All heavy atoms as an XYZ file, in Angstrom:
805
protein
N      28.132     12.524     25.917
C      28.520     11.161     26.312
C      27.574     10.225     25.552
O      26.404     10.270     25.691
C      28.357     11.059     27.807
C      28.726      9.606     28.260
S      28.848      9.610     30.146
C      27.546      8.415     30.465
N      28.170      9.110     25.020
C      27.520      8.067     24.367
C      27.026      6.980     25.274
O      27.807      6.477     26.075
C      28.401      7.505     23.247
C      27.824      6.413     22.482
C      26.906      7.066     21.282
O      27.195      8.274     20.941
O      26.020      6.426     20.844
N      25.580      6.798     25.254
C      25.021      5.834     26.204
C      25.221      4.540     25.671
O      25.514      3.475     26.499
C      23.624      6.155     26.391
C      22.929      5.190     27.279
C      23.429      7.621     27.005
N      25.092      4.310     24.474
C      25.204      2.919     23.854
C      26.234      3.009     22.608
O      26.351      3.925     21.958
C      23.915      2.361     23.446
C      23.128      3.138     22.555
N      23.333      3.183     21.151
C      22.073      4.044     22.670
C      22.536      4.108     20.524
N      21.763      4.537     21.476
N      26.872      1.932     22.429
C      27.902      1.810     21.456
C      27.447      1.121     20.129
O      28.270      0.711     19.328
N      26.210      0.858     19.985
C      25.683      0.149     18.931
C      25.865      1.002     17.645
O      25.711      2.195     17.635
C      24.153     -0.201     18.982
C      23.840     -1.058     20.088
C      22.341     -1.539     19.958
N      21.563     -0.352     20.497
C      20.373     -0.350     20.734
N      19.671     -1.432     20.599
N      19.652      0.688     20.923
N      26.208      0.375     16.556
C      26.450      0.961     15.283
C      25.132      0.638     14.470
O      25.053     -0.256     13.687
C      27.655      0.420     14.631
C      27.950      1.292     13.244
O      27.242      2.262     13.029
N      28.893      0.838     12.554
N      23.973      1.496     14.696
C      22.834      1.244     13.955
C      22.924      1.957     12.741
O      23.098      3.200     12.706
C      21.564      1.744     14.875
C      21.422      0.961     16.103
C      20.240      1.433     17.004
O      19.544      2.281     16.430
O      20.117      1.054     18.051
N      22.342      1.253     11.608
C      22.297      1.739     10.364
C      20.846      2.118     10.069
O      19.971      1.175     10.299
C      22.872      0.774      9.303
C      24.284      0.896      9.159
C      24.743      0.055      7.988
C      26.194      0.147      7.823
N      26.609     -0.656      6.578
N      20.563      3.219      9.554
C      19.202      3.530      9.238
C      18.875      2.937      7.855
O      19.746      2.756      7.060
N      17.665      2.444      7.731
C      17.182      1.849      6.445
C      16.704      2.942      5.491
O      16.258      3.961      5.982
C      16.148      0.862      6.685
O      15.583      0.433      5.418
N      16.792      2.667      4.238
C      16.325      3.630      3.227
C      14.788      3.723      3.237
O      14.077      4.636      2.979
C      16.824      3.334      1.786
C      16.513      4.356      0.886
C      16.162      1.929      1.301
C      17.169      4.388     -0.422
N      14.188      2.636      3.856
C      12.660      2.448      3.959
C      12.238      3.187      5.283
O      11.057      3.255      5.430
C      12.245      1.100      4.013
C      12.474      0.281      2.701
C      12.139     -1.189      2.853
C      11.681      0.849      1.563
N      13.097      3.707      6.049
C      12.672      4.300      7.314
C      12.572      5.810      7.218
O      12.996      6.590      8.025
C      13.721      3.927      8.451
C      13.212      4.348      9.800
O      12.018      4.537     10.075
N      14.121      4.462     10.861
N      11.900      6.261      6.135
C      11.503      7.638      5.971
C       9.990      7.690      5.546
O       9.452      6.648      5.095
C      12.322      8.211      4.726
O      12.047      7.498      3.537
C      13.880      8.112      5.005
N       9.369      8.730      5.903
C       8.110      8.919      5.589
C       7.723      8.804      4.139
O       6.800      8.133      3.788
C       7.508     10.224      6.162
C       7.637     10.132      7.742
C       6.078     10.543      5.786
C       7.210     11.335      8.515
N       8.531      9.497      3.222
C       8.119      9.278      1.753
C       8.343      7.812      1.301
O       7.423      7.419      0.432
C       9.136     10.335      1.099
C       9.551     11.262      2.056
C       9.534     10.551      3.445
N       9.271      7.146      1.767
C       9.432      5.767      1.389
C       8.262      4.911      1.873
O       7.773      4.118      1.215
C      10.699      5.135      1.922
N       7.812      5.211      3.074
C       6.638      4.583      3.647
C       5.344      4.785      2.890
O       4.538      3.822      2.532
N       5.218      5.965      2.477
C       4.111      6.449      1.516
C       4.139      5.616      0.179
O       3.266      5.106     -0.359
C       3.972      7.964      1.337
C       3.642      8.714      2.685
C       2.986      8.309      0.250
C       3.823     10.163      2.614
N       5.448      5.584     -0.341
C       5.636      4.930     -1.579
C       5.245      3.384     -1.515
O       4.654      2.806     -2.303
N       5.821      2.767     -0.403
C       5.572      1.360     -0.201
C       4.000      1.210      0.102
O       3.508      0.168     -0.458
C       6.339      0.853      0.812
C       5.986     -0.556      1.434
C       7.818      0.823      0.662
N       3.340      2.010      0.838
C       2.031      1.889      1.099
C       1.163      2.016     -0.033
O      -0.074      1.564     -0.120
N       1.544      2.719     -1.114
C       0.773      2.877     -2.368
C       1.138      1.689     -3.352
O       0.258      1.190     -4.053
C       0.969      4.252     -2.910
C       0.321      5.305     -2.060
C       0.393      4.335     -4.337
C       0.477      6.725     -2.399
N       2.365      1.397     -3.377
C       2.836      0.377     -4.287
C       2.267     -1.013     -3.891
O       1.921     -1.904     -4.744
C       4.267      0.350     -4.194
N       2.193     -1.419     -2.661
C       1.776     -2.812     -2.334
C       0.414     -2.990     -2.782
O       0.080     -4.113     -3.316
C       1.921     -2.927     -0.752
C       1.172     -4.188     -0.222
C       3.405     -3.024     -0.438
N      -0.604     -2.154     -2.401
C      -2.020     -2.398     -2.962
C      -2.026     -2.417     -4.521
O      -2.801     -3.323     -5.109
C      -2.792     -1.324     -2.438
C      -2.162     -0.718     -1.445
C      -0.653     -0.945     -1.607
N      -1.257     -1.676     -5.176
C      -1.314     -1.695     -6.687
C      -0.734     -3.023     -7.166
O      -1.245     -3.461     -8.157
C      -0.509     -0.485     -7.235
C      -1.161      0.846     -6.969
C      -0.291      2.038     -7.580
C      -2.590      0.864     -7.621
N       0.331     -3.431     -6.593
C       0.903     -4.809     -6.987
C      -0.038     -5.901     -6.738
O      -0.264     -6.828     -7.463
C       2.318     -5.015     -6.179
C       3.279     -3.995     -6.802
C       2.781     -6.415     -6.365
C       4.573     -4.016     -5.911
N      -0.730     -5.875     -5.578
C      -1.634     -6.885     -5.167
C      -2.903     -6.874     -6.165
O      -3.332     -7.842     -6.698
C      -2.131     -6.730     -3.785
C      -3.205     -7.688     -3.458
C      -0.958     -7.158     -2.888
N      -3.218     -5.634     -6.537
C      -4.274     -5.425     -7.492
C      -3.960     -6.117     -8.840
O      -4.813     -6.738     -9.436
C      -4.661     -3.910     -7.652
C      -5.824     -3.536     -8.528
C      -7.123     -3.819     -8.127
C      -5.662     -3.019     -9.766
C      -8.235     -3.547     -8.860
C      -6.728     -2.803    -10.550
C      -8.032     -2.980    -10.113
N      -2.758     -5.782     -9.346
C      -2.295     -6.333    -10.598
C      -2.303     -7.939    -10.514
O      -2.687     -8.575    -11.518
C      -1.108     -5.720    -11.090
C      -0.476     -6.428    -12.261
C      -1.244     -4.259    -11.337
N      -1.807     -8.414     -9.439
C      -1.862     -9.910     -9.255
C      -3.243    -10.463     -9.288
O      -3.409    -11.500     -9.811
C      -1.022    -10.264     -8.052
C       0.492    -10.055     -7.970
C       1.187    -10.249     -6.691
C       1.080    -10.919     -9.094
N      -4.115     -9.837     -8.560
C      -5.570    -10.166     -8.513
C      -6.140    -10.223     -9.813
O      -6.791    -11.152    -10.192
C      -6.282     -9.351     -7.581
C      -7.656     -9.588     -7.422
C      -8.257    -10.777     -6.799
C      -8.772     -8.712     -8.034
C      -9.690    -11.016     -6.801
C     -10.082     -9.042     -8.005
C     -10.450    -10.200     -7.318
O     -11.861    -10.412     -7.217
N      -5.885     -9.171    -10.612
C      -6.407     -9.021    -12.015
C      -5.756    -10.176    -12.884
O      -6.564    -10.879    -13.540
C      -6.082     -7.698    -12.577
C      -6.123     -7.687    -14.181
C      -7.179     -7.708    -14.938
C      -5.079     -7.875    -15.062
N      -6.864     -7.738    -16.284
C      -5.521     -7.926    -16.370
C      -3.611     -7.950    -14.847
C      -4.686     -7.991    -17.447
C      -2.834     -8.142    -15.921
C      -3.403     -8.042    -17.221
N      -4.502    -10.425    -12.645
C      -3.856    -11.534    -13.497
C      -4.473    -12.890    -13.232
O      -4.661    -13.658    -14.091
C      -2.437    -11.415    -13.235
C      -1.624    -12.427    -14.131
C      -1.416    -12.188    -15.544
C      -1.123    -13.653    -13.651
C      -0.770    -13.007    -16.195
C      -0.357    -14.496    -14.454
C      -0.255    -14.213    -15.826
O       0.454    -15.081    -16.596
N      -4.664    -13.234    -11.893
C      -5.202    -14.459    -11.453
C      -6.740    -14.583    -11.977
O      -7.131    -15.746    -12.436
C      -5.066    -14.630    -10.059
C      -5.755    -15.806     -9.579
C      -3.559    -14.875     -9.737
N      -7.390    -13.665    -11.788
C      -8.985    -13.664    -11.894
C      -9.485    -13.343    -13.275
O     -10.392    -13.994    -13.842
C      -9.607    -12.939    -10.900
C     -11.091    -13.146    -10.892
C     -11.583    -13.102     -9.555
C     -13.157    -13.323     -9.484
N     -13.636    -14.060     -8.511
N      -8.903    -12.309    -13.877
C      -9.478    -11.676    -15.057
C      -8.603    -11.742    -16.299
O      -9.001    -11.330    -17.441
C      -9.991    -10.239    -14.913
C     -10.928    -10.171    -13.802
C     -10.618     -9.524    -12.571
C     -12.217    -10.565    -14.015
C     -11.481     -9.305    -11.661
C     -13.186    -10.483    -12.934
C     -12.807     -9.811    -11.821
N      -7.407    -12.152    -16.272
C      -6.390    -11.985    -17.344
C      -6.835    -12.474    -18.718
O      -6.749    -11.662    -19.625
C      -5.074    -12.521    -16.924
C      -4.061    -12.452    -18.153
C      -3.656    -11.199    -18.628
C      -3.561    -13.571    -18.684
C      -2.714    -11.201    -19.610
C      -2.661    -13.528    -19.742
C      -2.203    -12.344    -20.186
O      -1.410    -12.276    -21.271
N      -7.232    -13.646    -18.866
C      -7.537    -14.070    -20.253
C      -8.610    -13.326    -20.962
O      -8.626    -13.035    -22.124
C      -7.846    -15.517    -20.237
C      -7.467    -15.920    -18.756
C      -7.406    -14.763    -17.915
N      -9.564    -12.838    -20.150
C     -10.734    -12.273    -20.760
C     -10.903    -10.771    -20.701
O     -11.457    -10.089    -21.623
C     -12.054    -12.845    -20.089
O     -12.009    -12.446    -18.712
C     -12.227    -14.211    -20.196
N     -10.234    -10.165    -19.655
C     -10.392     -8.793    -19.466
C      -9.001     -8.099    -19.371
O      -8.059     -8.644    -18.585
C     -11.163     -8.473    -18.290
C     -11.199     -6.868    -18.081
C     -12.502     -9.047    -18.291
N      -8.562     -7.063    -20.115
C      -7.323     -6.349    -19.993
C      -7.276     -5.565    -18.762
O      -8.365     -5.163    -18.188
C      -6.987     -5.538    -21.317
O      -7.985     -4.536    -21.255
C      -7.025     -6.343    -22.535
N      -6.195     -5.043    -18.435
C      -6.057     -4.269    -17.198
C      -6.808     -2.895    -17.405
O      -7.497     -2.488    -16.578
C      -4.602     -4.134    -16.744
C      -4.270     -3.365    -15.426
C      -4.979     -4.092    -14.257
C      -2.820     -3.114    -15.209
N      -6.521     -2.397    -18.573
C      -7.309     -1.053    -18.852
C      -8.752     -1.330    -19.120
O      -9.519     -0.499    -18.656
N      -9.080     -2.450    -19.671
C     -10.513     -2.848    -19.878
C     -11.214     -2.926    -18.510
O     -12.459     -2.825    -18.461
N     -10.498     -3.257    -17.449
C     -11.172     -3.544    -16.200
C     -11.686     -2.255    -15.623
O     -12.699     -2.260    -15.003
C     -10.061     -4.035    -15.208
C     -10.592     -4.769    -14.037
S      -9.309     -5.543    -13.227
C      -9.956     -5.820    -11.681
N     -10.953     -1.210    -16.008
C     -11.544      0.179    -15.575
C     -12.689      0.697    -16.338
O     -13.481      1.387    -15.939
C     -10.395      1.133    -15.517
C      -9.390      0.900    -14.453
C      -8.108      0.328    -14.802
C      -9.613      1.235    -13.164
C      -7.162      0.026    -13.885
C      -8.552      0.966    -12.264
C      -7.418      0.392    -12.633
N     -12.833      0.164    -17.523
C     -13.950      0.681    -18.460
C     -15.149     -0.342    -18.394
O     -16.250      0.087    -18.501
C     -13.461      0.729    -19.881
O     -12.875     -0.516    -20.305
C     -12.365      1.697    -20.054
N     -14.890     -1.633    -18.097
C     -16.018     -2.583    -18.161
C     -16.716     -2.550    -16.788
O     -17.838     -2.803    -16.708
C     -15.495     -4.010    -18.469
C     -15.119     -4.151    -19.933
C     -14.648     -5.525    -20.203
O     -14.591     -6.422    -19.312
N     -14.268     -5.861    -21.461
N     -15.962     -2.457    -15.762
C     -16.483     -2.449    -14.363
C     -16.716     -0.857    -13.904
O     -16.006     -0.087    -14.361
C     -15.579     -3.122    -13.406
C     -15.390     -4.497    -13.708
C     -14.082     -5.065    -13.900
C     -16.426     -5.442    -13.650
C     -13.841     -6.329    -14.209
C     -16.202     -6.728    -13.918
C     -14.904     -7.217    -14.253
N     -17.794     -0.784    -13.191
C     -17.938      0.570    -12.588
C     -16.883      1.007    -11.551
O     -16.272      0.139    -11.083
C     -19.396      0.793    -12.142
C     -19.693     -0.181    -11.026
O     -18.821     -0.965    -10.475
N     -20.907     -0.134    -10.545
N     -16.813      2.163    -11.345
C     -15.734      2.754    -10.411
C     -15.912      2.185     -9.027
O     -14.939      1.885     -8.293
C     -15.670      4.241    -10.451
N     -17.089      1.932     -8.701
C     -17.368      1.439     -7.261
C     -16.882     -0.077     -7.133
O     -16.226     -0.317     -6.040
C     -18.873      1.487     -6.843
C     -19.093      1.146     -5.547
C     -20.638      1.263     -5.142
O     -21.268      2.130     -5.702
O     -21.038      0.523     -4.303
N     -17.048     -0.864     -8.101
C     -16.544     -2.200     -8.124
C     -15.006     -2.276     -8.151
O     -14.337     -3.003     -7.408
C     -17.152     -3.031     -9.348
N     -14.409     -1.348     -8.925
C     -12.920     -1.273     -8.915
C     -12.404     -0.827     -7.595
O     -11.333     -1.360     -7.064
C     -12.465     -0.422    -10.025
C     -10.902     -0.162     -9.907
C     -12.849     -0.957    -11.405
N     -13.140      0.162     -6.890
C     -12.615      0.648     -5.612
C     -12.697     -0.481     -4.536
O     -11.988     -0.535     -3.643
C     -13.326      1.944     -5.308
C     -13.023      3.052     -6.145
S     -11.252      3.396     -6.305
C     -10.747      3.693     -4.643
N     -13.791     -1.187     -4.665
C     -13.941     -2.370     -3.683
C     -12.850     -3.263     -3.802
O     -12.309     -3.800     -2.775
C     -15.356     -3.136     -3.892
C     -16.485     -2.401     -3.373
C     -17.721     -3.214     -3.621
C     -18.953     -2.481     -3.094
N     -20.185     -3.142     -3.403
N     -12.403     -3.577     -5.066
C     -11.188     -4.543     -5.283
C     -10.018     -3.939     -4.846
O      -9.196     -4.588     -4.072
C     -11.158     -4.899     -6.675
C     -12.173     -5.853     -7.292
S     -12.003     -6.328     -8.935
C     -12.869     -5.097     -9.824
N      -9.810     -2.649     -4.981
C      -8.536     -1.973     -4.575
C      -8.564     -1.722     -3.071
O      -7.574     -1.920     -2.464
C      -8.590     -0.564     -5.096
C      -7.162      0.186     -5.087
C      -6.118     -0.644     -5.692
C      -7.211      1.598     -5.810
N      -9.746     -1.601     -2.444
C      -9.753     -1.607     -0.869
C      -9.412     -2.923     -0.329
O      -8.646     -3.069      0.569
C     -11.175     -1.301     -0.443
O     -11.588     -0.031     -1.045
N      -9.923     -4.033     -0.995
C      -9.455     -5.413     -0.617
C      -7.957     -5.536     -0.722
O      -7.302     -6.295      0.088
C     -10.184     -6.395     -1.376
C     -11.362     -7.050     -0.611
C     -12.196     -7.857     -1.659
C     -10.792     -8.028      0.383
N      -7.462     -5.015     -1.831
C      -5.985     -5.133     -2.058
C      -5.154     -4.499     -1.059
O      -3.941     -4.672     -1.078
C      -5.620     -4.792     -3.527
S      -6.465     -5.987     -4.673
N      -5.584     -3.444     -0.406
C      -4.896     -2.701      0.492
C      -4.741     -3.349      1.883
O      -3.845     -2.923      2.621
C      -5.630     -1.356      0.855
N      -5.312     -4.541      2.085
C      -5.198     -5.175      3.362
C      -3.707     -5.746      3.517
O      -3.381     -5.811      4.733
C      -6.093     -6.375      3.379
O      -6.100     -7.210      2.463
N      -2.901     -6.175      2.526
C      -1.526     -6.604      2.772
C      -0.653     -5.448      3.363
O       0.399     -5.781      3.930
C      -1.052     -7.055      1.487
C      -2.175     -7.401      0.739
C      -3.341     -6.413      1.215
N      -1.214     -4.143      3.352
C      -0.409     -3.094      3.981
C      -0.166     -3.438      5.431
O       0.786     -2.977      6.084
C      -0.951     -1.758      3.621
C      -0.300     -0.601      4.340
C      -1.056     -1.559      2.155
N      -1.274     -4.111      6.025
C      -1.101     -4.403      7.420
C       0.075     -5.207      7.742
O       0.797     -5.075      8.814
C      -2.388     -5.013      7.900
C      -3.678     -4.183      7.924
C      -4.841     -5.068      8.203
C      -3.561     -3.038      8.895
N       0.356     -6.244      6.884
C       1.530     -6.979      7.143
C       2.797     -6.203      6.990
O       3.805     -6.418      7.785
C       1.572     -8.141      6.074
C       0.271     -9.131      6.184
C       0.366    -10.153      5.002
C       0.489     -9.865      7.458
N       2.879     -5.373      5.972
C       3.971     -4.499      5.913
C       4.275     -3.586      7.052
O       5.304     -3.322      7.554
C       3.951     -3.669      4.509
C       5.151     -2.772      4.342
C       3.819     -4.569      3.404
N       3.121     -3.002      7.543
C       3.219     -2.266      8.810
C       3.734     -2.901      9.866
O       4.509     -2.426     10.631
C       1.762     -1.705      9.056
C       1.619     -0.805     10.306
C       2.088      0.478     10.234
C       1.146     -1.353     11.552
C       2.029      1.301     11.368
C       1.095     -0.547     12.683
C       1.470      0.851     12.540
N       3.193     -4.271     10.169
C       3.772     -5.143     11.203
C       5.205     -5.262     10.987
O       6.007     -5.248     12.012
C       3.017     -6.376     11.094
C       3.434     -7.470     12.139
C       3.187     -7.289     13.516
C       4.365     -8.521     11.791
C       3.698     -8.157     14.396
C       4.713     -9.410     12.727
C       4.517     -9.277     14.005
O       4.908    -10.132     14.950
N       5.701     -5.577      9.740
C       7.230     -5.724      9.465
C       7.917     -4.437      9.855
O       8.931     -4.518     10.510
C       7.386     -6.043      8.148
C       8.850     -6.258      7.749
C       9.484     -7.392      8.102
C       9.434     -5.282      7.011
C      10.829     -7.540      7.790
C      10.811     -5.499      6.708
C      11.552     -6.554      7.042
O      12.773     -6.714      6.698
N       7.356     -3.276      9.469
C       8.060     -1.990      9.796
C       8.189     -1.800     11.277
O       9.301     -1.299     11.801
C       7.363     -0.834      9.139
C       7.815     -0.686      7.640
C       8.212     -1.698      6.846
C       7.865      0.601      7.167
C       8.457     -1.455      5.565
C       8.109      0.816      5.784
C       8.483     -0.227      5.084
N       7.140     -2.027     12.027
C       7.137     -1.868     13.437
C       8.049     -2.873     14.152
O       8.627     -2.385     15.178
C       5.653     -1.947     14.079
O       5.093     -3.089     13.753
C       4.909     -0.794     13.552
N       8.166     -4.092     13.673
C       9.081     -5.035     14.231
C      10.531     -4.609     14.094
O      11.361     -4.966     14.890
C       8.833     -6.399     13.736
C       7.487     -6.977     14.104
C       7.316     -7.287     15.484
N       8.188     -8.459     15.722
C       8.345     -8.871     17.001
N       7.821     -8.261     18.034
N       9.142     -9.964     17.136
N      10.874     -3.916     12.956
C      12.145     -3.466     12.656
C      12.378     -2.179     13.192
O      13.629     -1.598     13.105
C      12.391     -3.400     11.099
C      12.145     -4.674     10.300
C      13.327     -5.693     10.418
N      14.479     -4.926     10.099
C      15.543     -5.432      9.545
N      15.627     -6.770      9.467
N      16.624     -4.794      9.203
N      11.515     -1.527     13.916
C      11.553     -0.217     14.535
C      11.809      0.767     13.463
O      12.606      1.738     13.711
C      12.591     -0.156     15.545
C      12.324     -1.015     16.822
O      11.113     -1.051     17.184
N      13.335     -1.704     17.437
N      11.138      0.739     12.371
C      11.209      1.727     11.294
C      10.022      2.654     11.592
O       9.058      2.503     10.820
C      11.296      1.080      9.962
C      12.512      0.375      9.703
C      13.707      0.326     10.360
C      12.691     -0.523      8.648
N      14.596     -0.419      9.700
C      14.033     -1.093      8.596
C      11.806     -1.054      7.528
C      14.473     -2.057      7.841
C      12.423     -1.963      6.710
C      13.685     -2.427      6.806
N      10.029      3.470     12.581
C       8.894      4.158     12.872
C       8.449      5.286     11.846
O       7.248      5.440     11.631
C       9.063      4.976     14.214
C       9.285      4.026     15.351
O       8.700      2.861     15.334
O      10.032      4.358     16.321
N       9.462      5.861     11.204
C       9.035      6.902     10.176
C       8.427      6.210      8.900
O       7.489      6.609      8.409
C      10.304      7.630      9.708
C      10.732      8.614     10.832
O       9.862      9.133     11.589
N      12.032      8.946     10.960
N       8.926      5.054      8.627
C       8.376      4.230      7.528
C       7.017      3.916      7.849
O       6.056      3.852      7.006
N       6.662      3.365      9.148
C       5.398      3.179      9.554
C       4.390      4.296      9.444
O       3.289      4.152      9.168
C       5.411      2.519     10.931
N       4.970      5.492      9.903
C       4.066      6.754      9.671
C       3.680      6.902      8.306
O       2.635      7.380      7.992
C       4.945      7.928     10.277
C       5.077      7.826     11.746
C       5.918      9.046     12.210
C       6.331      8.896     13.639
N       7.373      9.925     14.017
N       4.626      6.730      7.323
C       4.402      6.876      5.905
C       3.391      5.841      5.470
O       2.460      6.231      4.618
N       3.312      4.698      5.993
C       2.368      3.647      5.692
C       0.885      4.081      6.116
O      -0.158      3.978      5.500
C       2.605      2.331      6.271
C       3.702      1.408      5.687
C       4.088      0.395      6.529
C       3.344      1.169      4.304
N       0.796      4.733      7.372
C      -0.322      5.148      7.817
C      -0.910      6.356      6.881
O      -2.143      6.329      6.690
C      -0.246      5.641      9.358
C      -0.038      4.390     10.228
C      -1.507      6.373      9.726
C       0.255      4.698     11.561
N      -0.084      7.217      6.521
C      -0.435      8.270      5.665
C      -1.015      7.757      4.338
O      -1.931      8.221      3.742
C       0.731      9.274      5.419
C       0.444     10.266      4.240
C       1.148     10.019      6.643
N      -0.349      6.773      3.818
C      -0.805      6.190      2.437
C      -2.123      5.475      2.708
O      -3.017      5.585      1.794
C       0.152      5.215      1.986
O       0.282      4.007      2.797
N      -2.297      4.877      3.779
C      -3.698      4.227      4.018
C      -4.729      5.223      4.134
O      -5.848      5.159      3.633
C      -3.696      3.286      5.333
C      -5.010      2.861      5.793
C      -2.754      2.168      5.068
N      -4.540      6.441      4.827
C      -5.495      7.445      4.903
C      -5.636      8.053      3.435
O      -6.846      8.407      3.214
C      -4.923      8.579      5.919
C      -5.814      9.801      5.800
C      -5.010      8.094      7.338
N      -4.683      8.221      2.645
C      -4.895      8.697      1.274
C      -5.774      7.835      0.506
O      -6.675      8.129     -0.223
C      -3.483      8.887      0.602
C      -2.718     10.037      1.097
C      -1.318      9.990      0.470
C      -3.328     11.331      0.834
N      -5.562      6.452      0.653
C      -6.329      5.488     -0.080
C      -7.754      5.495      0.435
O      -8.658      5.479     -0.351
C      -5.786      4.017      0.046
C      -4.501      3.670     -0.659
C      -3.931      2.368     -0.275
C      -4.859      3.692     -2.179
N      -8.032      5.741      1.723
C      -9.302      5.809      2.311
C     -10.021      7.127      1.745
O     -11.210      7.049      1.267
C      -9.200      6.003      3.753
C     -10.514      6.182      4.507
C     -11.513      4.984      4.402
C     -10.282      6.574      6.037
N      -9.255      8.235      1.595
C      -9.928      9.420      1.069
C     -10.274      9.223     -0.430
O     -11.304      9.720     -0.818
C      -8.962     10.622      1.223
C      -8.762     11.137      2.629
C      -7.622     12.243      2.664
C      -9.972     11.692      3.197
N      -9.471      8.632     -1.172
C      -9.694      8.359     -2.542
C     -10.926      7.497     -2.676
O     -11.792      7.725     -3.479
C      -8.427      7.797     -3.326
C      -8.947      7.265     -4.687
C      -7.445      8.785     -3.362
N     -10.945      6.390     -1.830
C     -12.236      5.560     -1.850
C     -13.417      6.215     -1.525
O     -14.487      6.143     -2.181
C     -11.980      4.459     -0.945
O     -10.667      3.716     -1.225
C     -13.148      3.356     -0.982
N     -13.330      7.120     -0.490
C     -14.649      7.903     -0.234
C     -15.060      8.967     -1.272
O     -16.233      9.145     -1.528
C     -14.367      8.684      1.159
C     -14.281      7.835      2.419
C     -13.952      8.751      3.639
C     -15.689      7.170      2.715
N     -13.997      9.539     -1.874
C     -14.342     10.503     -2.946
C     -15.003      9.716     -4.057
O     -15.994     10.263     -4.701
C     -13.091     11.197     -3.366
C     -12.676     12.161     -2.239
C     -13.361     12.052     -4.723
C     -11.337     12.866     -2.477
N     -14.481      8.602     -4.547
C     -15.120      7.856     -5.678
C     -16.425      7.379     -5.345
O     -17.380      7.293     -6.195
C     -14.166      6.582     -6.034
C     -14.782      5.742     -7.082
C     -12.904      7.286     -6.629
N     -16.588      6.963     -4.099
C     -18.064      6.484     -3.663
C     -18.984      7.573     -3.735
O     -20.187      7.286     -3.824
C     -17.993      5.713     -2.370
C     -17.346      4.342     -2.483
C     -17.587      3.703     -1.116
C     -17.141      2.208     -1.378
N     -17.987      1.310     -0.722
N     -18.764      8.725     -3.385
C     -19.616      9.869     -3.434
C     -19.844     10.357     -4.773
O     -20.674     10.627     -5.371
C     -19.146     10.965     -2.493
C     -18.939     10.777     -1.106
C     -18.271     11.935     -0.308
C     -20.217     10.430     -0.417
């Protein structure tokens, strides 16, 4: 017996792999935008990884991961629970990479 008659469509973003992809793509996009605004005329994107030490780049990338919180909020408001789980997995992966580079 059907309890409700709503015709709910699932989103393509409501999957764990899509959430992981979005959770990794958002910090990278923000990182590129940060580089473009702050360093573009003097430092190339590839040169940023060679001129700065790994710890400085990881600090910048960690800062760029903060907009994932806004995406997480959007996913939870839309009840895309699986996508939100993928976002959490991507944040944990970014945390592990940051810890490995710092050690």
